[in-house]
N, C-alpha and C positions, 0 to 999 in steps of 0.2 A: 514390365508391363503386367497388370494384374489379370488373372484368369477371368473369362467372361461369366457372368451370372447365368446359370443355365436353367434353374428351376425356380418356382415361386418361393419356396422356402429359402433358397439362397438370397433372392432378391429382398425378402423381408428381413433376413439377418443383416444384409448390407444396409438397409434403411435404418435399422435399429442402431447400427454402428455410427451413423451420422448424428445421433442424438447424444449430446453432452450432459452430464450432470450439471445443473446450474451452479452448484457451489464448488465442486471439485474441478470443473472444466475439463473433464475427460470423458470419453465414450462410455455409456452405460454398459456396453458389452464388455469393455476391458475391466470394468470395476466389479464384475460378477453380479450386477443388479437385475439382469434378465434371467429369470428362473426358467421360463419356457415361453415359446411363441409358437402357436399352432394355428394352422388355417383350416376352416371347415369346409365342407362341400358347397356351402353357400357362398363362399369367398370372404367370410368374416374372420378376421384374425384375432385370436384371444391371447392376450400378452399377460403374463404374470410378472410383476416387477417387485423386487425386494428394495424397499426404502432403508436407508442407513439407520433411521430412528423413526419411531412411531410420531405421527403428528408432523411430518416433514413440512416446513413452511412453504416449500417450493413444489408441493405435490401437484398442484393445479397446472404449473408450467410444464412439469414432466408429462402430464397427461396430454396437454395441447401439443407439445413437441413430438411426442411418440404418435399421436393420432395424425398429425400433418405428414410426418415422414413415411409412416407405414401406409397411410391411406392414399399416398401418391403412387404406390406401386401398381402397375397395371395387373388387373385381375383381382385386386382386393375391393371388396364391396363395403366393408366396414371394419372398425376397430373397437375391440372391447378391452379394457384394462382392469386387472385385479391387482391390487396393492397388498403386499405383504411386508414384513419387517425382517431384517437380517437377524440371525442369531448372534450370540456373543462371539462364537467361533468365527462366523463369517465377518463380523466387524473387526475382529482381530486380524484376520487375513487381509482385509481391505487396508487396515492401518499399516501392516507390514508392507504391502504392495506400494502404498504411497510413500512410505519412508525408505523404500529400497533395501529393506533388511528384515530382521526379525521384530515381531510385535513387542518382544520383551526388552528390546534394546533401550537404553536411556536415550531419551530425545537429545538431539544435538542442535546447535544453532546453525543452519545451513549457511548463513552469511558470513560466519566466522571461519569457514573451511577454506583451505588454501585454493581450491578450484572455483570459488564462487565467482560468478560474473556480475553479480548484482552491486550496483552503486549504492551505498548507505550514506544518506545525508542526515545529520543531526542538526535540526533547526533550533538554534539557541538565542537567548537574549539575556542581557544583564538584568533587566527589570521587566515587570508586567506592564501591559497596557500599550505595547509597541506594534501590535498586530502580528505577532509571531504565528498565531494559529491561522489567521487569514491568509498569510503568505504561504504556509505549508499546504493548506487545503487547495489554493489556487494553483500552486506549482504542481501538485499531484494531478489535479484535473487537466492541466495544461499538458502535462507529459503524457498522460493517458490518451488524450485526444490525439496525440502524435502517433499512437499505435503502440506505445510501449506498455509493458505490464508493470503496474505500479501498486505499491502497498503503503499504508500509512499506519504508524503506530502512535496512538495517542498517549505518549509517555507523560503527559502533564497530569499526574495522578489526581492531584487536588483540584485543578482547574480544568478538567477535561471538557472540551467543547467541539472536537473535530466531528463527531458523528452528526451533530445538528447542522454544522456549517457545510458538511459535504452532502447532506440529504440522506445519511444512512440510518434508516429507522428499523432495519431488520436486527434480528438477534443471531448470535453465533450458534451453530449446530455442533454437537459433540459426537464423535465417532471414537468410542472407547475414551482414551485419554488425549485425543487429538481434536483440536478446535477448527471448525470451518468459518472463516470470517465472512461477514456480509460484504456486499459490494454495492457501491453507488457511484453513478457517473464514471464507470469504467475503473473505479479504484477500490481495492480491498482495504478494509479498515478494521482495526480492533481497538477498544478503548475500555478502560475500567467502568466507564459509565454504562456499558452493556451488561455488566454483571451486578449492578447495584439497583436497589429498588427506588424508583422515582428519581428525585433529585437529592438522594441522601449524601451526606458528607462522608469523605473517606478520611478516617483518622488513623494513619499508619506511620510507623517509624521506619528507619533505614533498612533493616533486614527484610521486612515485608515488601518494601518498594523494589528491592533488588530482585526478590522472588517474582514479583508480578512482572517486571521487565523481562526476566529470564523466561517466564511462561509465554508471553507475548511473542518472544523470538523463536522458542524451540517448539512449544506445543501447538502452535497455530500452523495450519497447513497453508503456506503461502503460494505454493507452486513455484514455477521458474520466473522470479521477478527481474525486471530490468533495473528498477529503482525502488528503493525503500526509504521513505522519509519518516523521521521521528520527531514529533512535536514535544520538545523538552520543556520542563517547567523552567521558570526564570531562575537565573543565578547559576551557582557552581556547586549545588548540593548533591545529595546522595544519588539521584538518578543520573546526573552527569558523570559522576565517578563510576557508577555501575556500568553505564554504557561503555566507558573506556575499557573496562575490564572484560565485558561480554563481547564487545565488537571493537577491537583495537584498531581495525582498518577502516572504521567509519569516519567520515569527514564532516567538518563543521561548517555550518552556514550561520553567520551572525547577523541578526536583524536589530536594527536600531532606528531612532527617529533623528531628525536634524539637530534636536535640542542638545546642547553641550552637556547637560547633567545626564541625559540618556546615553550619550556617546561615551562618557567617562565610564559608566557602569558596563556598557557593552564591550569595552576593551578588556575588562576583567574576564568576561564570559569567553571571549576568544583566546585570551592568554592562557586559559587552563590547558590549552594544546601543548604548551611547553612542558607541563608535567605529565600529561597523559600520552604525548608523542603522537597526537592525531594531526591530520592536515586541516588547515583552515582554507576551505574553498574560496570564500569571499564574503563580502559584507553587502547586505541589502538595506537600503535606506527607505523606510516606509513613511508615509504621511509628509512627503518632501515639501509639497506646496499645494495650495488650493487654486485651481484654475477659475478666473472670474469670467462673467459673461462678456467683458470687452476684450478678453484674450490675454489680459495681464495675470501675473501670478502673485498670490499672497502667501508669504512664508510664515505661516502661523507658528511653527515651532522653531523658527530660526533657520539657518542654513549651514551647510558643510559638515554636519556631524558624521554622515556616512564616510565621506573622504577622510575625515580626521581619524576615524576608527581604522579604516583600511591602511592609511599611512603609518599609524601607531603600531598596528599589529605586524606590518611588514618589517618594521625596524626591530620590534621585540622579538619576533619569531626568526628573523633572518632570511626570509623568503617572501616573494611577492604575493601580497593578499589584495586582490583587486576589488573595487567597488563594482559589484555585478549589476546594479541598477538602482534607479530612483523611482518609487511609486508615488504618484500624486494622491493627495487626500481626496476621497470621493465618497459621498454618502452611499452611493450604489454598492460599494464593496460591502458595507455593513448590512444594507437591505438584502443583498443577494445571499449573504451568509446566513442571515436569520431565516431566509426562505428555503435554505438548503440547495441553493443553485449557485455555485461559484461563479463570480463575475466573468471569468474568462470563457465560460460557456454561455451565460445568460446575456452579457453585452460584450462580446469580443472586441467591438470597435471602440470601446470606451478608453480613454487614455490610461487608466489604471490597469485594464486587462492587457493592453498592448505592452505596457511596461513589464508586467508579470510574465507575458508570453516570451518577451525577449530574454528575460532571465532564464526561463525554462529552456529556451534554445541552447544556452550555454551549459546547461546541466544534462541535456539529453544525450548522454554518452554512456553506452554500455561498457563496462569493464570486461576486457578480454582475459580469459583465464590463461595462465601460463603452463598449467598442468599438461604434461605430455608433449609440449612443444619444444623443439630444439632452440636453443638461445644463441647458437652461432658462436659459441666460446670455444677456444682452443687452449689446452693447458701449455703453459710455458715452462721451458726447461730451467733449472736452476744452474 
């Protein structure tokens, strides 16, 4: 049981400790952001707050949160906040605190460490135009709505579209060489589109793609994620290979349409797991049918592609690859994506949203770490 707050100064500190930095999601008192907090004879509290960077985009939110928290303390008549900026040394100390070590240490990919409890799903497709990004965004939003901590890496370097579809119009903030990802609809997201001017094309070859993906995984401060989704570019090229090298325990979700031609190509995207030794979690069939006003279904792109891919991969890989779900064709999915409001949140009762939510239910499992846990094994004598 915590000690009782006995003085006004203690109460003010306790109130400040309830305010989280909007980007880092940890108390501002723990992050060394509160330089001073003094209360005058008139009951006005004067707080000096150190921002991580000048021109912090969430400065107004911090002001509002601090004013509300401290202003609610009995005896406080007003709150005045003066903003400063951390020195380079203070930012380095913050970086070291967040990384749990020295600021000079080489960044590591937390999701590749043995004790990681984050499920990493790589959303792959054989060809473009099957709705892979729409599926990624809606699964992420659906998982976050369940209370899970979720992140998305827009690894489709050439065709990045996740920020728009998720409604993430913020820009990343840098703390030394660490990147704070913006958040939208409860999902942290990073994309190359956040670092390019306007709608500029990205013209990179393999080594640069590898380095970009490595930075997204190691230099971004993700916090303690339950699930990380990566929206991969179509096919089995450089990014898919780099992912297998950087995150060998990542699992593959294959997205296809019912069309036979798309299914054949999707099989190749899933079969890469044989070479990379990754697990294929399952197959998602998108644009399965169009529901007509009379209740009947029009199978615009044919039928059976998703199950065909699942069966073929099960035989090729030698383990069961399930068909996780079939998502009906619905113009509202496109409209919601263009508006930056995933359909699972905008119209949760629509057939497409229900199908996506059911798939999310099957993925909403946090991996338990085995680090430090007894496995119940006993050595056998020879």
